[in-house]
Structure formats: structure tokens, C-alpha cells
C-alpha positions in Angstrom: 0.0 0.0 0.0 1.1 3.6 -0.6 1.4 6.3 2.1 -2.0 7.6 1.2 -4.1 4.5 1.9 -6.5 3.9 4.7 -9.0 1.4 5.9 -12.6 1.1 7.0 -15.5 -1.4 7.5 -17.7 -2.1 4.6 -21.2 -3.1 3.7 -22.5 -5.1 0.7 -24.6 -8.1 -0.1 -22.8 -11.4 -0.4 -24.4 -12.6 -3.7 -22.6 -9.8 -5.6 -19.3 -10.2 -3.9 -17.7 -12.7 -6.2 -18.7 -10.7 -9.3 -17.4 -7.4 -7.8 -14.2 -9.1 -6.7 -13.6 -10.4 -10.2 -14.4 -7.1 -11.9 -12.0 -5.1 -9.7 -9.2 -7.6 -10.2 -9.8 -7.8 -13.9 -9.6 -4.0 -14.3 -6.1 -4.0 -12.7 -4.9 -6.5 -15.3 -6.5 -4.4 -18.1 -4.7 -1.3 -16.9 -1.4 -3.2 -17.1 -2.1 -4.8 -20.5 -0.6 -2.0 -22.6 2.7 -2.4 -20.9 5.6 -4.7 -21.8 7.3 -6.9 -19.2 10.2 -4.4 -19.2 7.8 -1.5 -18.5 6.2 -3.4 -15.6 9.5 -3.9 -13.8 10.9 -0.4 -13.8 10.9 1.9 -10.7 11.6 5.5 -11.7 11.9 7.0 -8.1 11.5 5.8 -4.5 8.0 7.1 -4.2 6.7 5.1 -7.2 6.4 1.3 -7.5 6.7 -1.0 -10.5 3.5 -2.1 -12.2 4.5 -5.7 -11.4 4.8 -4.9 -7.8 1.3 -3.3 -7.7 0.0 -6.5 -9.3 1.7 -8.7 -6.6 1.1 -6.4 -3.6 -2.7 -6.2 -4.2 -2.7 -10.0 -4.2 -0.6 -10.1 -1.1 -3.2 -8.0 0.7 -5.9 -10.5 0.1 -3.5 -13.4 1.0 -2.1 -11.8 4.2 -5.1 -10.0 5.5 -8.0 -12.2 4.4 -7.0 -15.7 3.4 -4.2 -16.6 5.8 -6.1 -15.6 9.0 -9.6 -16.4 7.9 -9.7 -19.2 5.3 -9.2 -22.6 7.0 -6.5 -24.8 5.3 -5.3 -22.0 3.0 -1.9 -22.8 1.5 0.3 -19.8 0.4 1.4 -19.6 -3.2 5.0 -18.9 -2.1 6.0 -18.1 1.5 8.7 -15.7 0.3 6.1 -13.4 -1.2 5.0 -12.4 2.3 8.4 -10.7 2.6 8.7 -9.4 -1.0 5.3 -7.7 -1.3 4.5 -6.4 2.2 4.4 -2.6 2.0 4.7 -1.3 5.6 2.9 -3.5 8.0 5.1 -4.1 10.9 2.7 -6.5 12.5 2.8 -8.7 9.4 6.6 -9.1 9.4 9.7 -7.7 7.7 9.6 -6.5 4.1 11.8 -5.7 1.0 12.9 -2.1 1.0 10.5 0.2 -0.8 13.2 2.1 -2.9 14.5 -1.2 -4.2 11.3 -2.7 -5.6 12.6 -2.1 -9.1 15.3 -4.6 -8.4 12.8 -7.4 -8.2 13.3 -8.8 -11.7 12.2 -12.1 -10.2 9.6 -13.4 -9.7 8.8 -12.9 -13.4 5.7 -11.2 -14.6 4.4 -14.6 -15.6 4.9 -15.8 -12.1 3.2 -12.8 -10.6 0.2 -13.5 -12.9 0.1 -17.1 -11.6 0.2 -15.7 -8.0 -2.8 -13.5 -8.8 -4.7 -16.5 -10.3 -3.9 -18.6 -7.2 -5.2 -15.9 -4.8 -8.2 -15.2 -7.0 -9.2 -18.9 -7.0 -8.8 -19.1 -3.2 -10.8 -15.9 -2.7 -13.6 -17.1 -5.0 -13.9 -20.3 -3.0 -13.7 -18.5 0.3 -16.4 -16.0 -0.6 -18.7 -18.7 -1.9 -18.2 -21.2 0.9 -16.7 -19.7 4.0 -18.8 -19.8 7.1 -16.9 -16.8 8.4 -18.1 -14.6 5.7 -19.5 -11.9 7.9 -16.3 -11.6 9.9 -14.2 -11.2 6.7 -16.6 -9.1 4.6 -15.2 -5.8 5.8 -11.7 -6.8 5.0 -12.6 -8.0 1.5 -14.4 -4.8 0.7 -11.4 -2.9 2.1 -9.1 -5.0 -0.1 -11.1 -4.1 -3.2 -10.9 -0.4 -2.5 -7.3 -0.8 -1.7 -6.8 -2.4 -5.1 -8.6 0.6 -6.7 -6.2 2.9 -5.1 -3.4 0.9 -6.6 -5.1 1.1 -10.0 -4.7 4.8 -9.8 -1.1 4.5 -8.5 -0.3 2.1 -11.3 -1.2 4.8 -13.9 0.6 7.7 -12.1 3.7 5.6 -11.5 4.0 4.4 -15.0 3.4 7.9 -16.4 6.4 9.1 -14.3 8.5 6.2 -15.5 7.7 6.8 -19.2 8.4 10.5 -18.7 12.0 9.6 -17.9 12.4 8.0 -21.3 13.9 10.5 -23.8 11.5 9.1 -26.4 8.5 10.0 -24.3 6.5 6.9 -25.3 2.8 6.9 -24.6 1.2 4.5 -22.1 -1.6 3.9 -24.6 -2.2 4.6 -28.3 -3.0 8.3 -28.7 -6.7 9.0 -29.0 -8.4 11.7 -31.1 -8.4 14.8 -29.0 -11.7 16.6 -28.5 -11.4 20.3 -28.2 -12.6 21.5 -24.9 -15.3 24.2 -24.6 -14.0 27.7 -24.1 -13.3 28.5 -20.5 -16.1 30.4 -18.9 -15.1 33.2 -16.5 -14.5 31.9 -13.0 -17.5 32.4 -10.8 -17.2 32.9 -7.0 -19.8 31.0 -5.0 -20.7 31.8 -1.4 -19.8 28.7 0.6 -21.7 27.4 3.6 -20.5 28.9 6.8 -21.1 28.5 10.5 -21.2 25.1 12.0 -21.4 22.4 9.3 -21.2 18.6 9.4 -18.0 17.1 8.0 -17.0 13.5 7.5 -18.7 10.3 6.3 -22.3 9.9 7.4 -22.1 6.1 7.8 -23.8 4.8 4.7 -21.8 2.7 2.3 -18.0 2.3 2.2 -15.6 4.9 3.6 -12.0 4.8 4.8 -11.6 5.2 8.5 -10.0 8.6 8.1 -13.3 10.0 6.8 -14.8 9.3 10.2 -16.2 10.1 12.7 -18.7 12.7 11.3 -18.3 15.8 13.4 -19.0 19.6 13.5 -16.7 22.0 11.8 -16.8 25.8 12.2 -16.4 27.7 8.9 -16.0 31.5 8.6 -17.7 33.1 5.6 -15.8 32.4 2.4 -16.2 32.2 -1.4 -15.0 29.3 -3.6 -14.4 29.1 -7.3 -17.0 27.1 -9.3 -14.3 25.5 -11.5 -10.7 24.4 -11.5 -7.7 26.6 -12.5 -6.8 25.9 -16.2 -3.5 25.4 -17.9 -3.9 28.7 -19.7 -4.3 30.5 -16.4 -1.3 28.8 -14.9 0.7 29.7 -18.0 -0.1 33.3 -17.2 1.5 32.8 -13.8 4.6 31.3 -15.4 4.9 34.1 -18.0 4.6 36.7 -15.2 7.7 35.2 -13.6 5.8 33.2 -10.9 8.6 30.6 -10.6 11.2 33.4 -10.1 9.4 35.5 -7.5 9.9 34.3 -3.9 7.1 36.6 -2.7 4.5 34.0 -3.9 6.0 31.0 -2.3 6.1 29.4 1.1 9.7 29.0 2.4 9.8 25.3 1.8 8.2 25.7 -1.6 10.8 28.3 -2.6 13.6 26.0 -1.4 12.0 23.2 -3.6 11.9 25.5 -6.6 15.6 26.3 -6.3 16.8 22.8 -5.4 14.6 21.0 -8.0 14.8 23.6 -10.7 11.0 23.8 -11.1 10.0 26.2 -13.9 6.6 24.7 -14.8 4.3 21.8 -13.7 5.6 18.3 -14.0 5.4 16.9 -17.6 5.2 20.3 -19.2 7.6 20.7 -22.1 8.7 24.3 -22.8 9.0 25.8 -26.3 12.2 24.8 -27.9 12.5 21.5 -26.2 14.4 19.2 -28.6 11.9 16.4 -28.1 9.0 18.5 -29.6 7.9 18.3 -33.2 6.1 21.7 -33.1 6.2 25.1 -31.5 4.7 26.2 -28.2 4.2 24.6 -24.9 3.3 20.8 -24.8 2.3 18.4 -22.1 3.2 14.7 -21.7 0.4 12.5 -20.5 -0.9 8.9 -20.7 -1.6 9.5 -24.4 1.8 10.9 -25.2 2.9 14.4 -26.0 0.2 16.9 -27.0 0.1 20.7 -27.4 -0.9 22.4 -24.2 -4.7 22.9 -24.0 -5.2 26.2 -22.3 -8.8 25.3 -21.3 -7.8 22.0 -19.6 -7.4 21.9 -15.8 -3.8 22.3 -14.8 -2.4 19.0 -13.4 0.8 17.6 -11.8 1.2 20.5 -9.3 2.8 20.2 -5.9 1.0 21.8 -3.0 3.7 24.5 -3.1 2.9 25.4 -6.7 -0.8 25.4 -6.0 -0.4 27.7 -3.0 2.0 30.0 -4.9 -0.5 30.3 -7.8 -3.3 31.1 -5.4 -1.2 33.8 -3.8 -0.4 35.3 -7.2 -4.0 35.2 -8.1 -5.1 37.1 -5.0 -6.8 34.1 -3.5 -5.9 31.0 -1.4 -6.6 27.3 -1.3 -9.8 26.1 0.4 -9.6 24.1 3.6 -10.8 20.5 3.2 -13.9 21.4 5.2 -14.7 24.3 3.0 -14.3 22.1 0.0 -16.5 19.4 1.4 -19.3 21.8 2.4 -19.2 23.6 -0.9 -19.3 20.3 -2.9 -23.1 20.3 -2.5 -23.6 23.7 -4.0 -25.5 23.6 -7.3 -23.0 25.8 -9.1 -19.9 23.7 -8.3 -18.3 22.1 -11.4 -15.3 19.7 -12.0 -15.4 18.2 -8.6 -14.2 14.8 -9.8 -12.8 13.2 -12.9 -10.2 15.8 -13.6 -7.6 16.4 -10.9 -7.2 15.9 -7.2 -7.5 19.3 -5.6 -5.0 20.5 -3.0 -6.5 22.0 0.2 -4.9 24.1 2.9 -5.6 21.4 5.5 -3.0 19.1 7.0 -3.9 15.4 7.2 -4.9 15.2 10.8 -7.3 12.8 12.6 -10.8 13.9 13.1 -12.0 14.4 16.7 -12.7 11.0 18.1 -10.8 9.1 15.4 -9.9 5.6 16.5 -7.7 3.3 14.3 -9.0 -0.3 13.8 -7.6 -3.1 15.8 -5.2 -5.5 14.1 -3.0 -5.1 11.0 -5.5 -2.9 9.1 -5.4 -0.3 11.7 -1.6 0.1 11.2 -1.5 2.1 8.1 -3.5 5.3 8.7 -2.9 7.2 11.9 0.9 6.7 11.7 0.9 8.8 8.4 -0.8 11.8 10.0 2.1 14.1 9.9 3.7 16.1 7.1 0.9 15.4 4.7 -1.7 17.7 3.0 -5.2 16.7 2.1 -6.5 16.6 -1.4 -10.2 16.3 -2.3 -12.1 15.3 -5.4 -10.8 12.6 -7.8 -8.7 12.5 -11.0 -8.9 11.1 -14.5 -6.9 8.2 -13.1 -9.3 7.5 -10.2 -11.5 4.4 -10.9 -15.2 5.1 -11.5 -17.2 4.8 -8.3 -14.2 5.3 -6.1 -14.8 8.9 -5.1 -17.2 10.7 -2.7 -17.3 14.2 -1.2 -15.8 12.9 2.1 -12.8 11.1 0.5 -9.5 12.4 2.0 -6.5 11.8 -0.3 -3.2 12.9 1.1 0.4 13.4 -0.1 3.5 15.3 1.1 3.5 18.9 -0.1 6.3 18.4 -2.7 4.6 15.5 -4.5 3.6 16.3 -8.0 3.6 13.1 -10.0 -0.1 12.6 -9.2 -2.9 14.2 -11.2 -3.1 17.1 -8.7 -4.4 20.6 -9.4 -6.3 23.3 -7.6 -9.5 25.3 -7.0 -9.3 28.7 -5.5 -11.0 30.2 -2.5 -11.2 33.6 -0.8 -12.3 35.0 2.5 -15.7 36.7 2.2 -15.4 40.4 1.5 
């Protein structure tokens, strides 16, 4: 699991469980299908993982958390895999170092597929026959949402890996680009203020960090009805935004200087030798395309989002402002484009309690040094988002599909 994952109980009827399990697992393989075996072994930075590791780790989760403790007589596919594909669960034993996952040329991709098939067969039998279904159902549902998180990570991680190739190969065959509608002027909506309810209401699945539902006090504010676009962010660049420390938090300015940031990740400046045409271009899952000024800007760090907001005479919304405003009828582009940075640190809600056992290990211990993002991106699986979903990353992370929506204090 990645540093942004969390756990929660689940609900759902047993008759549909086998079908849902099969659908989620098949979608992961479909996402990996365009990639070669070489593609699936590469690890381009310590924060990313190879595709092959994602395929194995999501299987490890079901094996280590569901099958081994709950399925009588279950026999592991390979005992060594409990070491190779554990992510950070201290209670489940030692693990291979995260920055070295790209060194795992073996087991082969074929063996990892066999591992998945072994786990899938055991899970199908367990779901269909196990008398302990009710005890394990929350863990199975959690495992499916965990796999959906890795489906998104699979795409963001391989995009970073392919961006390191001088040829800039596309993840998938380029598709016919549809011109986006002209950008409408940004509208400022009055957000709900006073005491509002925040957090998951208790119906359906939610990660534990979305609970408990509680009161939050909001001062009067306004929030933009849409996301910031590439064209608007280009204005920031051309106005010297990356060269003016007045717009940046101290750590952000240090990152600009040490990392040499001059534009969002995967932007290619005019004159880049890899470009076939003039002007700014963007590298994405479909390859290199001319920058679309009406598209939401993506692949920003929190620092860049906050700097742009300062330059624009605004700020980032808090996560509670974002959640309360999500229900406003004028709000657009909430999901399906980019995760949206907020000005909220990833902290526990009042009364938060981690779950007992291994699945309670990977949430609270990450509640330091992270910022909350809300919404959902083009890489987020359908049905995997909701207004209370709390994504989180460290402020310098920008290999995710992360952008911004502006807010202002009420005049």
C-alpha cells in the first residue's frame, strides 16, 4: 500500500461479492495490459512502484489479511512473497525495502500473474463457501478499495517512468483529442458557513480517516466554481511566478531552487528538442500533445498550487470548506479531472480511532507532514470517489494528477 491508503469497514450483499471481486481484479490487469514486461519492472523513483509490484502487492493484501487468517486450510502460493510484497505492515513481518522494488526482476511477470490467479481462486472459494463470511466481509471490501487505489497509482507511477524515457513513449495509443469548450469566466460561490457537518455519514463504504462525522466551524468564504486551467497557470509562469519568492512558502521556494522547477511536471517548454512543433506541450498517458489552455492544470505540488493562489489574490480552500461547498449547485469539475490541494494538514478527526489488528496500522501513523486533497482525478477508478474522501500526499509531491481550486475569505 502507498502512504496515502487507509482502511474502513464495509457493507454489501454477499451474492454480488464474487462478481465485484472479479471485476475489480480484472480491471487491474486491463490497466497493465498495454505495458511490456520491461515496462512493468521499472521503478523510476523511490515514491513510485513498478507495475509488477502493484499486481503482486494487491494480491498479497488478500492473502495476508483475508486468506491466511480467515480461510481454513489455505496454503500460500510462495511463503517468500509475504516478505517481497508487504508494504509497511510491521505486524505482518519484515519487508523488502521500498526504494528497491525495481530490483525485483524475479519473480517474473508470468509468475506474478500465476500468483494473482492462485489468490483469485482461493478468494472465490472463500467468498462462496466460508462460514466466516460476515467476519471477513469488511476486509474483503477494504481489499477491493485498496486495489482501486493501486489502480490509480499504477497509472501515475508508469506515467512518471515513461516521462524519464527520452522518447516520451505513450502509455496507450494516442486518442483523437476533442477540443474542450472555451473556458467560462470563473464564478465565485458563497460557501456554507457557520457550524457544518464534516465526514462520512455512515452509509456505504468509507475509509476510516473519513470518520467520525463531526462539527466544523467555517468562517464566511467564497469558492471558485471550477478548476484553474493550464492557460491561467501559464499566465503565472509568464509573469515570472517561478522566479518571484514573494508568492512562495519558504519550503516551496527551497524546492523551486533545489529541484529547478519552472513549470508543472510533464510540461515541455517551447524549444525542447523532443518537440515536433512550437509552443508549450504536455506529456500524458496518451503521449505528447500541445498544451490545451482550457484543460485543468495538473501535476502540481502543494507548493505550486499555493504559490499560484497567492499570485491570483486568493488562497486554497480548507478541506472542510471544499466538502461543504461540494453540495452547491454551481460547483463544477469536482471529480474526474484532478485531485485538488487543500490548505488542510492530514490530521485525525475528533474522536478518530484506528481499527484493531493489522489494518489499523497504516493510517494514523501517516498523519504528519501530509496535506489533504479532495475530489478525484482522471486516473481514479469510477465509483471510487465521494465528497468525504481524503486523499493525502506530502507537499512536494507532483507526480499525481493534482491541481487546484481557488477560495477567498468573504469580503
